[in-house]
N, C-alpha and C positions, 0 to 999 in steps of 0.2 A: 406581234408574233409573226405575222405574215411578212413584215419587213425584214425580220431576222432571218427567216427561212430563205428569202430571196437573195441574201447576201452571199457572194461567192466565198468559199473557204480558201485559205492560203494553201499553197503547194508545199509538199514535204517529200523527202526521199523515203519511200515506204518499203522498198525491197532492194537489197544488194546481194546478188548471187555471183560471186567471183571466185575463180580458182585461186588457191593459195599463191601469193606472190612473194618470192624471196629474191632479193637483189644479189647480183654477182659481186663478190668482193675478192676472190682468190685466184681467178683464172684470167689470163691476160690476152694473148693473141688468139685469133680464130682464122679459119680458112676464109679466103676471099672468093665468094661464090661468083664473082664477075670474071674470074680467071678463065681463059680459054682452055686451060688444062682439063677442066671438068667436061666441057663439050667434047674434047678429044677422047676422053675416057669413055663417055657414054656411047659415042659413035663407033669407036674402035672395037669395043667388045659387045656392041648391040645390046646394051644392058636393058633397054626398054622391053626387049622380048622376054626377059627373065620373069617379069611380073605382068605380062600383057593381060589386060582385062581385070586384074585385081585392083579393087578400089580401096580396100582397107589398108591404112598406112602401116600398121603393125605387121600384117601379113606380108606386105611388100618387103619390109625389112628382113623378115625371116627367109623370104625367097632369095633376096640378094645375098644374104649370109650363106644360104645353102649353095648358091652358085659358086661363091668363093671356095668353099670346101670341095666342090665338084671339080674345079679346074686346077686346084693346087693341092698336091699331095703333101703329107706330113713327112718331113725328113729332119729329125732332131740332131743327127750326128754326122752331118756332111762335113767334108774337109774344107770346102769353099762354097760360099753362097753368092751367086751372081745377083745383079740388080742394083747394088750400091745404094739401097734405101729408096729407090724410085718405085712407086707402086706399079706402074705399067710395065717396067722392066721385070719386076718380080713375077707378075702375071704371065708375061711372055715366056719366061723361063719355065714357069709352072706348066704352061700348056705344052711345053716340049718334054715334060716328065721330071723336071727338077723338083726335088723335095725341099721344103722350107720349115723353119721353126716358128714358134708362137709370135715372136716379134714381127716377123714378116706378115703373118696373118693380120696382126694389129694394124700395120701400115696399110695393107690393102683394104681392110674393112673401113678404116677411117676415110680413105679416098672414095670408095664406092658409095658409102652412105651420104657423105657430104655432097657428092655429085647430084643427089636428089634432094638436097636441102635438109637432110636429117643430121642434126648436130651430134657430134661424138666427142668423147674424151679418150685419150690414150693413157692406159694404166699399166703398172707393174704390180705384181703381187707374189706372195710366197708364204709358206707355213712358218718358216723361221724358227724351227725348233733346234736347240743345241743337241747335237748327236743324231739329228734326223727326225722327221723328214726335212729335206732342204730343197733348194731350187728356187727358180724365179719364173714367172709366167707373164707374158704380154697379152693384154686383152683390151677391149673397149667398153665404155658405157655409151649408150645412145639415149637421147631424149625422146621419149614417147609422148606425142601429143594426145594419143588415144587414152593413155593411162595417166597422163599428166605427171610423169616421173621419169627419173633416170633408171635404166635397167642395164645389167651387165650382159654383154654379148660376147661369147667366146667363139670366134670364127674358126679357130684351129680344130676344135672338137665339135663345132656346130651345136653348142650347148647354151642354155641359160637356166636359171633357177626360178621357180614360181612358188607362190603361197596363195592358196585359194584362187588360183587362176590369174594372179597378178604377177608380172615379172619383177624380179628383185634387183635392187642396186647392189654394188659391191659391199657397201656398208651394211645393208640389210642381210646379206649372206653372212657377213662377219658376225653380226648380232646373233643370227640363228646358230652359227657354229659354236660361238662362245657360250650360248645359253644351254644347248643340249645336243651339240654335235650335229645340227641340222636335221634333227628328227622330224620336224614339222614342215619341212619344205620338200619340193619335188624337183628333181633334175630332169629337164626335158631336152630332147634332141631333135634336130632337123626342122624342116618347114611344117611338119605336122604336129610338132610339140609332143612327141612320143615320150611318155615317162619311162625312165630307165633307172635301175639301181646300181649298175656298173657300166663301165665302158672300157674298151681295150686301148692300152697304151704300150707302144713298143719300147723295149729297152735297147741298150747300145748294141746288143748282139742280134737284134731283130725279133726277139721273142715278144709276143703279145701277152701282156699281163692285164688282168681285169682290176681296174681301180674303182673303188666304191664311191658312192655319192658323198659320203662323209669325208673321204679324203679329198675329193674335188673341192668341197666346201672349205676344208681346212686351208686350202691355197689362199683364201682371202683373210687369213688371220692378220696379215700385214699388207697394206695397200699404199701405193704411191701414185699420185696423179700428176702428170706433167702439167705445169702451170701454163705452158703454151700449147695451142691447139691448131697449129698451121703446118703440120708435117708435110702435107701434100703440096700446097701451093708455095710454101716457103723453102722446100728442100732444093739444094743441099745446105742452105743457110737460113734456117727458120728462126734464128735468133736464140738468145740464151735462155728464154723462158722455158723451153722444153727440157732444159737441164735442171731446172728447179723443180723439186718434187714436193708437192703438198701432201702432208700426212696428218691424219686425224690424231691429235694429241690428247687422247682421253686417258683414263687411269691405267688401262692396259698398256698403252704406249709408254707411259711414265714408269711403269714397274717391270717392264720386260724389255728384252733386246732382240731386235730382228737379226737372226743369224742367217747368213747367205754365204755359201761356199765355206762352211765351217768357221766363219768369223763374222764379226758384226758388219752390218751393211756398210758399204764403202762411203755412204753420204753422211754418216755420223760425224759430228764435229766439223762439218764443212758448211759453207753457205748454201749448198745445194739441197739440203734437207730443210724443209720449211714446215715446222710444226704449226698446226692450225687448231686452236682449241674450240672454235665455234663450229659445231656440226652443220649448221645451216649453210655454211660456206660451200659445202659439198652438195647441198640439196637445193641450190638456187634454181630458179624456174625460168628458163628461156621460153620464148614464144608465148609469153603470158602478159596480159595487160592489166594494170591496176587503174581503175577509174575512180577519181575523187570528184564528187559532185557537191556544189553549193547552190542554194536557191536564192535568187535575187528577184523578188517580185514574180513576174510572169516569165522569167527566164531561168534556165539552168546553166550554170557555168561548170564545164567539165574539163578536167585535167587528166590526161592519159600518161602513163609511165610504163616502161618495159626495159628489160635488159636482154634484148634479142639481137644476137649477132646477125649481121647482114639484113637488118630490118629494111624493108622496102617502104612500108606504110602502115599506119593504123587504119582500121576500117570500121565503119558503123553500119548497122542495119536497124531500121524501125521494125518492130516485131510484126506489124501487120503487113509488111512488104517482104519481097523475096530478094531484093537487090542489096548487095554490099557495096558501099561506096568508100573511096579513100578520103580520109579526113586528117586534119592537123592534130597535134597533140594537145592543143587548147581549143575548146569549142564554146560558143555561146548559142544555146538552143532556145528558140521561142517555144513556150508551152501553149499549145492550142487546145488540148483536150483535158478532161477531168483526170484521165489516166494516160501517162506517156511512158512507153517502154522501149528501151534501146538495147542493142547488143553491140559490144565492141570486141575487136580481136586484132591480132597482129598478122601480117603476111610478110614473108621474107622474099629475097630476090628471085627465088625460083618457084614461088607460088605456094610454099608450105604455110598453112595457117595454123594458129594456135587455138586453144580452148577459149570460147567466147566468155565475156563477162556480161552479166545482165544487170541493168539498172532500171528501176521503176520509180517514177515521180508522179504523185497524184495529189489531188485536193484532199484535205482531211475529210473523213467520212461523216463527221457530225459537227453541228453547230454546238459549241460547248456552253451555251446559255443553259444553266441548270433547269430553268422553267420550261423552255421550249425544246429541249434536246430530244424528247421522245416524239415530238412532232416533226422535227427537222432532219431526222436521219435520212440518208440517201444512199443508194447502192452504186458502187463503181463497177461497171461491167468488166 
């Protein structure tokens, strides 16, 4: 029995605590964070001062969005819009008093958020109801590492939707509207996330009309995602991917028609409308690492996987230490202790890190000899 108790137990993976990992299958190009255009944007508008001292990533995003709305006024019915699709030129004109519509806000927000490594997507949306309401709205979704999800961010109105304090994606808003006209969600405005039930929207004559939370939510009945995501660094020739519109082809999509300008959306029956039946394609998880571990005697073989645009490196930290170190995507780790715990994460080119994945490898707790088991149990601290 003493000999049995002295025998070291084999190692096994005893804990895996990883954020949900969903691979990207539907989105193509992304902004190149190495581009000097981002340095120029940050320096020109002194964007670091917008969130000076704020360490929370989500709060930084809200401060940057609030800044966009502060420096650019809404102008939905202008005869001509300067800027030619360039984010910095639009901001310059805005600083001089020029008003802009939602698509311009989408362009600016995409550039500003990516300049700090916050991944965005450009979207179009509309209620699409025959006989009204009608129209089309340009917005962004931003990947939140804090909440580990996409959330819709409307820079024009400085809005987003929340449920139980969690910011919602465009598809989640759509779910809530189709379920019960968004009765269970909250529309919040500004950097302080102030709940509102209505907000003012100017008509063509300049009259301000109060639009309800329900009506704002209805905007996301129909949603199109640009398959390309390099509007800022690729402009004016970002490639044909931004012309291809990913749409969630669920039952509602199949049994209804998106009406825009009193007629079916222009992309129907063209190559540019891309129906996607798999919802997870819209819910893929950047800045997320999936760690697969196999035990080979006294070693752990670790394989890391991620679909992170502008990935700089994978990083590892031993739980008992404070330092993160860069590692390759394939590791062979010698097991020295009865319990071995590691954290893995991604870091992108401008230093934004993702949610860590935790792996624990330990010796089995008991000798499984049925006679001696009660004598040979041991505790793993």
